[in-house]
C-alpha positions as a Markdown table, in Angstrom:
| # | Residue | x | y | z |
|---|---|---|---|---|
| 1 | Met | 0.2 | 0.0 | 0.1 |
| 2 | Thr | 1.3 | 3.4 | -1.0 |
| 3 | Arg | 1.1 | 6.2 | 1.2 |
| 4 | Thr | -0.2 | 9.4 | -0.2 |
| 5 | Ser | 2.2 | 12.4 | 0.5 |
| 6 | Leu | 0.6 | 15.4 | 2.3 |
| 7 | Ala | 3.8 | 17.2 | 1.4 |
| 8 | Gly | 1.8 | 19.8 | -1.3 |
| 9 | Val | -1.2 | 20.1 | 1.1 |
| 10 | Ala | -1.6 | 24.1 | 2.2 |
| 11 | Cys | -1.6 | 22.9 | 6.1 |
| 12 | Ser | 1.1 | 23.0 | 8.2 |
| 13 | Ile | -0.3 | 20.3 | 10.3 |
| 14 | Ala | -0.2 | 18.1 | 7.1 |
| 15 | Arg | 3.1 | 18.7 | 6.2 |
| 16 | Ala | 3.9 | 18.3 | 9.4 |
| 17 | Thr | 2.5 | 15.0 | 9.7 |
| 18 | Asp | 4.0 | 13.8 | 6.5 |
| 19 | Leu | 7.2 | 13.6 | 8.1 |
| 20 | Phe | 5.7 | 12.1 | 11.1 |
| 21 | Ala | 3.7 | 9.7 | 9.5 |
| 22 | Asp | 4.1 | 6.8 | 11.8 |
| 23 | Ala | 4.7 | 6.4 | 16.1 |
| 24 | Trp | 8.4 | 5.4 | 15.3 |
| 25 | Thr | 9.6 | 8.9 | 14.0 |
| 26 | Ala | 8.3 | 10.3 | 17.1 |
| 27 | Leu | 9.3 | 7.6 | 19.5 |
| 28 | Ile | 12.6 | 8.1 | 17.8 |
| 29 | Met | 12.9 | 12.0 | 18.0 |
| 30 | Arg | 11.9 | 11.4 | 21.9 |
| 31 | Asp | 15.0 | 9.1 | 22.4 |
| 32 | Val | 17.3 | 11.4 | 20.7 |
| 33 | Leu | 16.1 | 14.1 | 22.1 |
| 34 | Leu | 16.2 | 12.4 | 25.9 |
| 35 | Gly | 19.6 | 11.6 | 25.2 |
| 36 | Val | 19.6 | 8.3 | 23.4 |
| 37 | Thr | 21.2 | 9.1 | 20.0 |
| 38 | Arg | 23.5 | 5.7 | 18.9 |
| 39 | Phe | 22.0 | 3.8 | 16.3 |
| 40 | Asp | 22.1 | 0.6 | 18.6 |
| 41 | Asp | 20.7 | 1.9 | 21.4 |
| 42 | Ile | 17.6 | 3.7 | 19.6 |
| 43 | Ala | 16.9 | 0.2 | 18.1 |
| 44 | Glu | 17.2 | -1.8 | 21.2 |
| 45 | Asp | 15.4 | 1.2 | 23.1 |
| 46 | Leu | 12.3 | 0.8 | 20.8 |
| 47 | Gly | 12.7 | -3.0 | 19.7 |
| 48 | Ile | 12.4 | -1.6 | 15.7 |
| 49 | Ser | 14.0 | -3.4 | 13.1 |
| 50 | Arg | 17.5 | -2.0 | 12.0 |
| 51 | Lys | 16.0 | -1.4 | 8.3 |
| 52 | Val | 12.8 | 0.9 | 9.7 |
| 53 | Leu | 15.3 | 2.5 | 11.9 |
| 54 | Ala | 17.4 | 3.0 | 9.3 |
| 55 | Ala | 15.0 | 4.5 | 6.8 |
| 56 | Arg | 13.5 | 6.6 | 9.8 |
| 57 | Leu | 17.0 | 8.4 | 10.3 |
| 58 | Ser | 17.8 | 8.8 | 6.9 |
| 59 | Arg | 14.8 | 10.5 | 6.4 |
| 60 | Leu | 15.6 | 12.4 | 9.4 |
| 61 | Val | 18.6 | 13.9 | 8.5 |
| 62 | Ala | 17.6 | 14.7 | 5.0 |
| 63 | Glu | 14.9 | 16.9 | 6.1 |
| 64 | Gly | 17.4 | 18.6 | 8.5 |
| 65 | Val | 15.7 | 17.3 | 12.0 |
| 66 | Leu | 18.8 | 15.3 | 12.9 |
| 67 | Thr | 22.6 | 15.1 | 11.8 |
| 68 | Arg | 24.8 | 12.4 | 12.0 |
| 69 | Glu | 28.0 | 12.9 | 13.8 |
| 70 | Arg | 31.0 | 10.7 | 14.3 |
| 71 | Tyr | 31.5 | 10.2 | 18.3 |
| 72 | Gln | 34.3 | 7.3 | 17.2 |
| 73 | Asp | 37.0 | 7.1 | 14.6 |
| 74 | Arg | 38.2 | 3.2 | 14.8 |
| 75 | Pro | 35.8 | 1.5 | 13.9 |
| 76 | Pro | 33.6 | 4.6 | 12.6 |
| 77 | Arg | 31.0 | 5.0 | 14.6 |
| 78 | Glu | 28.2 | 8.2 | 14.5 |
| 79 | His | 25.4 | 9.0 | 16.7 |
| 80 | Tyr | 22.5 | 11.3 | 16.3 |
| 81 | Arg | 21.8 | 15.0 | 17.2 |
| 82 | Ala | 18.9 | 17.3 | 16.9 |
| 83 | Thr | 19.2 | 20.2 | 14.7 |
| 84 | Glu | 17.6 | 23.6 | 15.9 |
| 85 | Lys | 14.5 | 22.3 | 13.6 |
| 86 | Gly | 14.4 | 19.1 | 15.4 |
| 87 | Glu | 14.8 | 21.2 | 19.0 |
| 88 | Gly | 11.4 | 22.6 | 18.0 |
| 89 | Leu | 9.6 | 19.4 | 17.7 |
| 90 | Tyr | 10.3 | 19.3 | 22.0 |
| 91 | Pro | 7.3 | 21.3 | 22.8 |
| 92 | Val | 5.2 | 19.2 | 20.0 |
| 93 | Leu | 6.3 | 16.1 | 21.9 |
| 94 | Leu | 5.1 | 17.4 | 25.4 |
| 95 | Ala | 2.3 | 18.1 | 24.2 |
| 96 | Leu | 1.4 | 14.4 | 23.0 |
| 97 | Met | 2.8 | 12.9 | 26.2 |
| 98 | Asp | 0.7 | 15.9 | 28.5 |
| 99 | Trp | -2.4 | 14.5 | 26.3 |
| 100 | Gly | -1.2 | 10.7 | 26.9 |
| 101 | Asp | -1.0 | 11.4 | 30.5 |
| 102 | Arg | -4.5 | 12.3 | 30.6 |
| 103 | Trp | -6.3 | 10.4 | 28.3 |
| 104 | Tyr | -4.0 | 6.5 | 28.4 |
| 105 | Ala | -1.9 | 6.5 | 31.5 |
| 106 | Ala | -1.7 | 3.7 | 33.6 |
| 107 | Glu | -3.2 | 3.3 | 36.9 |
| 108 | Ala | -0.3 | 3.8 | 38.8 |
| 109 | Gly | 0.1 | 7.2 | 36.8 |
| 110 | Pro | 2.0 | 9.2 | 34.2 |
| 111 | Pro | 5.5 | 6.9 | 33.6 |
| 112 | Val | 7.3 | 10.0 | 33.0 |
| 113 | Arg | 8.0 | 13.6 | 34.7 |
| 114 | Leu | 8.8 | 16.8 | 33.5 |
| 115 | His | 11.1 | 18.7 | 36.0 |
| 116 | His | 11.9 | 22.4 | 34.9 |
| 117 | Asp | 15.3 | 23.2 | 35.9 |
| 118 | Ala | 15.1 | 27.0 | 36.4 |
| 119 | Cys | 12.5 | 26.8 | 38.9 |
| 120 | Gly | 13.2 | 23.2 | 40.3 |
| 121 | His | 9.5 | 21.8 | 40.3 |
| 122 | Asp | 7.9 | 19.1 | 38.1 |
| 123 | Thr | 5.6 | 20.6 | 35.8 |
| 124 | Ala | 3.7 | 20.3 | 32.5 |
| 125 | Pro | 3.4 | 21.8 | 28.8 |
| 126 | Leu | 0.7 | 24.6 | 29.0 |
| 127 | Thr | 0.1 | 26.3 | 25.8 |
| 128 | Val | -0.5 | 30.3 | 26.2 |
| 129 | Cys | -1.1 | 33.1 | 24.1 |
| 130 | Ala | 2.6 | 34.9 | 23.0 |
| 131 | His | 1.1 | 38.2 | 23.9 |
| 132 | Cys | -1.2 | 37.7 | 26.8 |
| 133 | Arg | -0.2 | 34.8 | 28.3 |
| 134 | Glu | -3.8 | 33.2 | 28.4 |
| 135 | Pro | -4.2 | 29.5 | 28.1 |
| 136 | Ile | -4.9 | 28.6 | 24.4 |
| 137 | Thr | -8.1 | 26.8 | 24.0 |
| 138 | Val | -10.8 | 25.7 | 21.2 |
| 139 | Ala | -13.6 | 27.9 | 22.4 |
| 140 | Gly | -11.2 | 30.4 | 22.8 |
| 141 | Thr | -9.3 | 30.8 | 19.2 |
| 142 | Arg | -10.4 | 30.5 | 15.7 |
| 143 | Ala | -8.4 | 29.8 | 12.5 |
| 144 | Arg | -8.2 | 32.8 | 10.3 |
| 145 | Pro | -6.6 | 32.7 | 6.7 |
| 146 | Gly | -3.1 | 33.1 | 6.2 |
| 147 | Pro | -0.7 | 34.2 | 3.0 |
| 148 | Gly | 0.0 | 30.7 | 2.1 |
| 149 | Gly | -3.5 | 29.4 | 2.7 |
| 150 | Arg | -5.1 | 27.7 | -0.9 |
| 151 | Val | -8.1 | 25.5 | -1.5 |
| 152 | Gly | -6.9 | 22.4 | -2.4 |
| 153 | Pro | -6.1 | 18.4 | -1.9 |
| 154 | Gly | -6.8 | 18.1 | 2.2 |
| 155 | Thr | -8.5 | 21.8 | 2.4 |
| 156 | Arg | -11.0 | 22.0 | 0.1 |
| 157 | Val | -13.7 | 22.1 | 2.4 |
| 158 | Leu | -11.7 | 23.4 | 5.6 |
| 159 | Ala | -10.5 | 26.6 | 3.4 |
| 160 | Pro | -13.7 | 27.9 | 2.6 |
| 161 | Arg | -15.0 | 27.8 | 6.1 |
| 162 | Ile | -11.9 | 29.7 | 7.6 |
| 163 | Val | -12.6 | 32.2 | 4.6 |
| 164 | Thr | -15.9 | 32.3 | 5.5 |
| 165 | Ser | -15.5 | 32.6 | 9.7 |
| 166 | Glu | -13.1 | 35.4 | 9.3 |
| 167 | Cys | -16.0 | 37.0 | 6.9 |
| 168 | Asp | -18.4 | 36.3 | 9.7 |
| 169 | Ala | -16.3 | 37.6 | 12.8 |
| 170 | Ala | -15.8 | 40.9 | 10.4 |
| 171 | Asp | -19.6 | 41.8 | 10.2 |
| 172 | Thr | -19.7 | 41.4 | 13.9 |
C-alpha cells in the first residue's frame, strides 16, 4: 500500500505529519531528544527493526531534523543529534505526552514526570497566547486565513470555512 504524500497540502499540520506519519518517527525523536543517540541504543530501546530505523533516521537527516556526528574513528561510529529544527519538536512531543498522560496513563500514573530545572518544580506543558499568556483553547480561538492558505487537496472543505469564519467575524 503506497502512502499519499501530504507535502503539497496547504496546511502546516498536514506537512508536519507527512514527516511524522508513523509512531516510530516520534519515538525516535523522543529518544534522541532525551539522550539516546546511538543507532544500536535506539534500536534496542524501541525494539524496532534495523531496516525501519535506518529508513526513518535517513529521512530525519535529509529533512534537517537530525544530523549524524562521528563519535569514534576506529571503528567509525556515528550518533544522531537534533538540529534546531529537531529541537523545535520538543514542545510538540511534550504536548502529546501531556495528552497521553491525561487520557491513557496507567492506573499508577504517568510513566515520566517533567522537571523544570530553572524553578526546580515538576511541571506540565501549557500552550498559552504569545501576547497575553492566557491558555489557548478550542473555544477561545479561531483559524484565520494565512498568506499560504489555499483551497486544494486536504483543504477543499476547511479553507472556505476558514475564509467564511473570518468574514463572519468581520461583520460582527
